[in-house]
C-alpha positions in Angstrom: -8.8 -0.8 6.7 -7.3 1.3 9.5 -9.2 4.5 10.4 -7.7 7.9 10.8 -5.9 8.8 14.1 -6.5 12.0 15.8 -3.6 14.4 15.6 -1.5 14.6 18.8 -1.6 17.8 20.7 0.8 20.4 19.4 1.5 18.4 16.2 1.0 20.3 12.9 -1.6 18.6 10.7 -1.3 18.4 6.9 -4.7 18.3 5.3 -4.7 16.0 2.3 -7.5 15.3 -0.2 -6.8 11.9 -1.9 -8.4 11.8 -5.3 -8.8 8.5 -7.3 -11.4 6.4 -9.2 -12.8 3.8 -6.7 -14.2 1.9 -9.7 -10.6 0.9 -10.4 -10.8 -1.5 -7.5 -12.4 -4.0 -9.8 -8.9 -5.0 -11.1 -5.8 -4.9 -8.9 -3.5 -3.1 -11.2 -0.2 -1.6 -10.0 -1.7 1.9 -10.0 -4.7 0.9 -7.9 -2.5 -1.1 -5.4 -0.3 2.0 -5.1 -3.3 4.3 -4.6 -5.1 2.1 -1.9 -1.9 1.3 0.0 -1.0 5.0 0.3 -4.5 5.9 1.4 -4.5 3.2 4.1 -1.3 4.5 5.5 -2.2 8.2 5.2 -5.3 7.4 7.3 -3.1 6.0 10.1 -0.8 9.0 10.4 -1.6 11.4 13.3 0.0 14.3 11.5 -2.2 13.9 8.4 -5.9 14.5 8.0 -7.0 12.8 4.9 -10.3 13.0 3.0 -11.3 10.7 0.1 -12.7 11.9 -3.3 -13.9 9.7 -6.1 -16.3 10.0 -9.0 -19.6 8.2 -8.8 -18.9 4.5 -8.0 -20.7 1.8 -9.9 -18.5 -1.3 -9.6 -19.2 -3.7 -6.7 -15.6 -3.9 -5.6 -15.3 -0.1 -5.6 -18.5 0.2 -3.5 -17.3 -2.4 -1.1 -14.0 -0.6 -0.5 -15.8 2.7 -0.2 -17.8 1.4 2.7 -14.6 0.5 4.5 -13.7 4.2 4.5 -16.8 5.3 6.4 -14.7 6.8 9.3 -12.9 9.2 6.8 -14.4 12.2 5.2 -15.7 11.0 1.9 -16.9 12.9 -1.2 -18.5 11.0 -4.1 -18.8 13.3 -7.2 -22.1 13.2 -9.1 -20.6 11.6 -12.2 -18.2 8.8 -12.9 -14.6 9.7 -12.5 -13.7 9.3 -16.2 -16.6 11.7 -17.1 -15.6 14.3 -14.5 -12.0 14.1 -15.7 -13.1 14.6 -19.3 -15.2 17.6 -18.3 -12.2 19.2 -16.5 -9.8 18.4 -19.3 -11.9 19.3 -22.3 -14.6 21.7 -21.2 -13.6 23.8 -18.2 -11.4 23.3 -15.1 -14.3 24.0 -12.7 -15.5 23.3 -10.1 -12.2 22.9 -8.1 -11.7 19.8 -5.9 -12.0 22.1 -2.8 -15.6 22.8 -3.8 -16.4 19.4 -2.2 -13.6 19.0 0.3 -13.3 22.5 1.7 -9.8 24.0 2.3 -6.9 21.5 2.2 -3.2 21.8 2.0 -2.6 19.2 -0.7 -4.7 17.5 -3.3 -2.9 14.2 -3.8 -3.7 12.1 -6.9 -1.9 8.7 -7.0 -2.2 8.7 -10.8 -1.9 11.2 -13.7 -5.2 13.1 -13.4 -5.8 16.7 -14.4 -7.5 18.2 -11.3 -8.6 21.8 -10.9 -7.8 23.4 -7.6 -8.3 26.7 -5.8 -5.4 27.3 -3.4 -4.2 23.8 -2.5 -1.0 22.5 -3.8 -1.3 19.5 -6.2 0.8 16.3 -6.1 0.4 13.6 -8.9 2.1 10.3 -9.3 3.8 9.4 -12.5 3.7 5.6 -12.9 4.9 4.9 -16.4 6.1 7.8 -18.5 7.6 5.6 -21.3 4.5 3.6 -21.8 2.3 6.7 -21.7 4.4 8.4 -24.3 3.9 5.4 -26.6 0.2 6.3 -26.7 1.1 9.2 -29.1 1.5 13.0 -29.2 -2.0 13.7 -27.9 -1.3 11.8 -24.7 2.1 13.5 -24.4 0.5 16.9 -24.5 -2.0 15.8 -21.9 0.8 14.7 -19.6 2.7 18.0 -20.2 -0.4 19.9 -19.0 -0.8 17.7 -15.9 2.9 18.0 -14.9 2.9 21.7 -15.6 -0.1 22.1 -13.2 1.4 20.0 -10.5 3.4 21.4 -7.6 4.9 18.0 -7.0 5.4 15.0 -9.3 5.9 11.7 -7.5 7.8 9.0 -9.5 7.8 5.3 -8.7 11.3 4.4 -9.7 14.7 5.8 -10.7 14.1 4.5 -14.3 10.8 6.4 -14.5 12.3 9.5 -13.0 15.1 9.6 -15.6 12.6 9.2 -18.4 10.3 11.9 -16.9 13.1 14.5 -16.6 14.4 13.6 -20.1 11.0 14.3 -21.7 9.7 17.0 -19.3 12.8 18.8 -18.0 10.6 21.6 -16.7 9.7 19.2 -13.9 13.2 19.4 -12.5 13.1 20.4 -8.8 9.5 19.2 -8.5 10.0 15.4 -8.6 10.3 13.1 -5.7 10.8 9.3 -5.9 8.1 7.4 -4.1 8.3 3.7 -5.0 5.7 1.0 -5.1 5.8 -1.8 -2.6 4.4 -5.1 -1.4 1.7 -5.5 1.3 3.0 -6.8 4.6 1.2 -10.1 4.2 3.6 -11.1 1.4 6.5 -10.9 3.9 4.8 -13.6 6.0 4.9 -17.3 4.9 1.8 -18.7 3.4 0.2 -21.3 5.6 0.3 -25.0 4.9 -3.5 -24.9 4.4 -3.3 -22.1 1.9 -0.5 -23.8 0.0 -2.3 -27.2 -0.1 -5.4 -25.7 -1.8 -3.8 -23.4 -4.3 -3.4 -25.8 -7.2 -7.1 -26.7 -7.1 -7.9 -23.0 -7.2 -5.6 -22.5 -10.2 -7.0 -25.5 -12.0 -4.0 -27.7 -11.7 -3.5 -31.4 -10.6 -2.1 -31.9 -7.1 1.7 -31.8 -7.0 2.3 -30.4 -10.4 5.0 -27.6 -10.3 4.3 -24.4 -12.2 5.8 -21.2 -13.5 3.7 -18.1 -12.6 2.9 -14.8 -14.4 1.1 -12.0 -12.6 0.2 -9.4 -15.2 -2.7 -8.1 -17.3 -2.9 -9.3 -20.9 -1.8 -6.1 -22.6 0.7 -6.7 -25.5 3.4 -4.9 -23.6 3.3 -7.6 -20.9 4.8 -9.9 -23.6 2.8 -13.0 -22.5 2.4 -14.5 -26.0 6.2 -14.8 -26.2 6.3 -16.2 -22.7 3.8 -19.0 -23.6 5.7 -19.8 -26.8 9.0 -19.9 -24.9 7.6 -22.1 -22.1 6.2 -24.6 -24.6 9.8 -25.1 -25.8 10.7 -26.6 -22.4 10.2 -30.4 -22.6 8.6 -30.6 -19.1 6.0 -28.0 -20.1 5.2 -29.7 -23.4 4.8 -33.0 -21.5 2.5 -31.5 -18.9 5.1 -32.0 -16.1 5.5 -28.3 -15.5 2.5 -25.9 -15.8 2.3 -22.2 -16.7 -0.2 -20.1 -14.8 -1.1 -16.6 -16.1 -2.9 -14.7 -13.4 -4.5 -11.7 -15.0 -7.2 -10.6 -17.4 -7.5 -8.5 -20.5 -9.9 -7.5 -23.3 -11.6 -10.2 -25.2 -9.2 -9.9 -28.1 -6.2 -10.0 -25.8 -7.5 -13.2 -24.1 -8.3 -14.8 -27.4 -4.8 -14.3 -28.7 -3.3 -15.9 -25.6 -5.7 -18.8 -25.7 -4.8 -19.3 -29.4 -1.1 -19.5 -28.6 -1.7 -21.9 -25.7 -3.8 -24.3 -27.8 -0.9 -24.7 -30.2 0.7 -27.0 -27.6 -1.9 -29.7 -27.8 -3.7 -31.4 -25.0 -0.8 -32.4 -22.7 0.6 -28.9 -21.8 -1.0 -27.3 -18.8 -1.5 -23.6 -19.5 -4.0 -22.0 -17.1 -5.5 -18.5 -17.1 -7.8 -18.4 -14.0 -8.1 -14.6 -13.8 -6.6 -12.4 -11.1 -6.0 -13.5 -7.5 -5.5 -11.2 -4.5 -4.5 -11.3 -0.9 -3.8 -14.7 0.8 -4.7 -16.6 -2.4 -2.1 -14.6 -4.4 0.4 -15.2 -1.6 -0.1 -18.9 -1.8 0.3 -18.8 -5.6 3.7 -17.2 -5.2 4.7 -19.6 -2.4 4.0 -22.7 -4.4 5.4 -21.4 -7.7 8.7 -22.6 -9.1 9.4 -19.1 -10.3 7.7 -15.8 -11.2 8.4 -15.0 -14.9 8.0 -11.3 -15.8 8.8 -10.7 -19.5 7.3 -7.2 -19.8 8.6 -5.0 -22.6 7.9 -1.7 -20.7 7.7 -1.6 -16.9 8.4 1.3 -14.6 8.3 -0.8 -11.5 6.9 -4.3 -11.3 5.0 -4.9 -8.0 4.7 -8.7 -8.6 8.5 -9.0 -8.6 8.6 -7.6 -5.1 5.7 -9.7 -3.9 7.4 -12.8 -5.2 10.8 -12.0 -3.7 9.2 -11.3 -0.4 7.5 -14.7 -0.5 10.8 -16.4 -1.3 10.0 -17.1 -5.0 12.7 -16.9 -7.6 12.1 -14.2 -10.2 13.0 -14.4 -14.0 12.8 -10.8 -15.2 13.2 -8.8 -18.4 16.6 -7.2 -18.5 15.2 -3.8 -19.5 13.3 -0.7 -18.2 12.9 -0.8 -14.4 13.0 -4.5 -13.7 16.7 -4.8 -13.1 16.5 -1.9 -10.7 13.8 -3.7 -8.7 15.1 -7.3 -8.8 18.8 -6.4 -8.4 21.2 -9.3 -7.9 18.3 -11.7 -7.1 16.9 -11.7 -10.6 17.5 -14.1 -13.5 17.5 -11.8 -16.5 16.8 -12.2 -20.2 16.2 -10.1 -23.3 12.4 -9.9 -23.4 12.4 -9.5 -27.2 14.4 -12.7 -27.8 12.4 -15.9 -27.3 15.6 -18.1 -27.2 17.1 -15.9 -24.4 13.9 -16.4 -22.4 14.1 -20.2 -22.9 17.8 -20.3 -22.0 17.2 -18.3 -18.8 14.3 -20.5 -17.7 16.4 -23.6 -18.4 19.2 -22.3 -16.3 16.8 -21.4 -13.5 15.2 -24.8 -13.5 18.5 -26.7 -13.6 20.3 -24.9 -10.8 18.5 -25.4 -7.5 21.4 -24.3 -5.4 21.6 -21.0 -7.3 17.9 -20.6 -7.0 18.1 -20.9 -3.3 21.0 -18.4 -3.1 19.1 -15.8 -5.2 15.9 -16.4 -3.3 17.7 -15.3 -0.1 19.0 -12.2 -1.8 15.5 -11.5 -3.1 14.0 -11.6 0.4 16.5 -9.0 1.5 15.9 -6.8 -1.5 12.1 -6.9 -1.1 12.5 -5.5 2.4 13.4 -2.2 0.7 10.0 -2.0 -0.9 7.4 -2.0 1.9 4.4 0.3 1.6 5.1 1.9 4.9 8.5 3.1 3.7 6.8 4.4 0.5 4.3 6.3 2.6 7.1 7.8 4.7 8.6 9.1 1.5 5.3 10.4 0.3 4.7 12.4 3.4 8.3 13.6 3.4 7.8 14.9 -0.2 4.6 16.7 0.8 6.6 18.3 3.6 9.4 19.4 1.1 11.9 16.6 1.6 13.3 14.1 -1.0 13.1 16.1 -4.2 15.2 14.9 -7.1 17.7 17.5 -8.3 19.7 15.5 -10.9 
């Protein structure tokens, strides 16, 4: 983790309080990847003085990451983040964030949190309006309150921006598009040593090719349909091509996936080894025949960028934000049609020359989604540039 740089002489400094739940480091969701990547780059900018705020941290991964931030001003609230947020939301919007941080120019929350403030301006990130609205009217009212309070709403994709302004038109003039990205390590090739050991780590025999999913086990990720579709491929049914699902979920979500996988019998190789991060995840992409991303509701899709950056073909749902991210590199299918998914996977597997062509396109597309570019857009938005007007 890079430490903060001292502002250059004569350079105006923007004081930013970054507010997030460090306990979320226990699972590398897209929101947490976004939050930590932006914090790391804010800390490197000479024109930004960033401080870090989290509720009480109890998870080992959160505590470990907190220690890497020791050179930044840090403020750990006396209660867990979810309890503090509930207090602010349901009891009283006090005390303000500046009660801990002192005076700042911006309070920046890389998620949809309701945060009380004194005189600072507030920026919040909208990650998935469509999915959030499906949670019901109570959640919609909560979002409306958060967006009404915010001076700036940051949106991770054009798809999400359009949904945001459709449902909350009062946000018009206060929205800036700040996309997700992939860490720089995914743009460098995995080493031979990393690649040679990844199958053992994933629980696969040496040399067996595999299709890869990187997603949590929520129903909207559509993994049950993916497993059923993959099992219709003869090479998967015979154990000649594996399916690896990197992710976790609740006990009930995991049980449903395991139940579907066991329908295939003993020969099929369906593996669910949990999440992988960093160099291990990079190797998993590098050795995969393709990433398959059948999500029913996605406002970005960081794994698609990571896979393309690593030179891995991507089979993507043809809905929500995924066509925006994958562009001409993607192999697309209707995520609600099992046969469409089977047909797309069959075509991808049977056309190696086209896979190579789209892989090259994917590398070029991924270059548009680096975290440094996203951070440049964030800082530009805080300085009043890049607001959406349409």
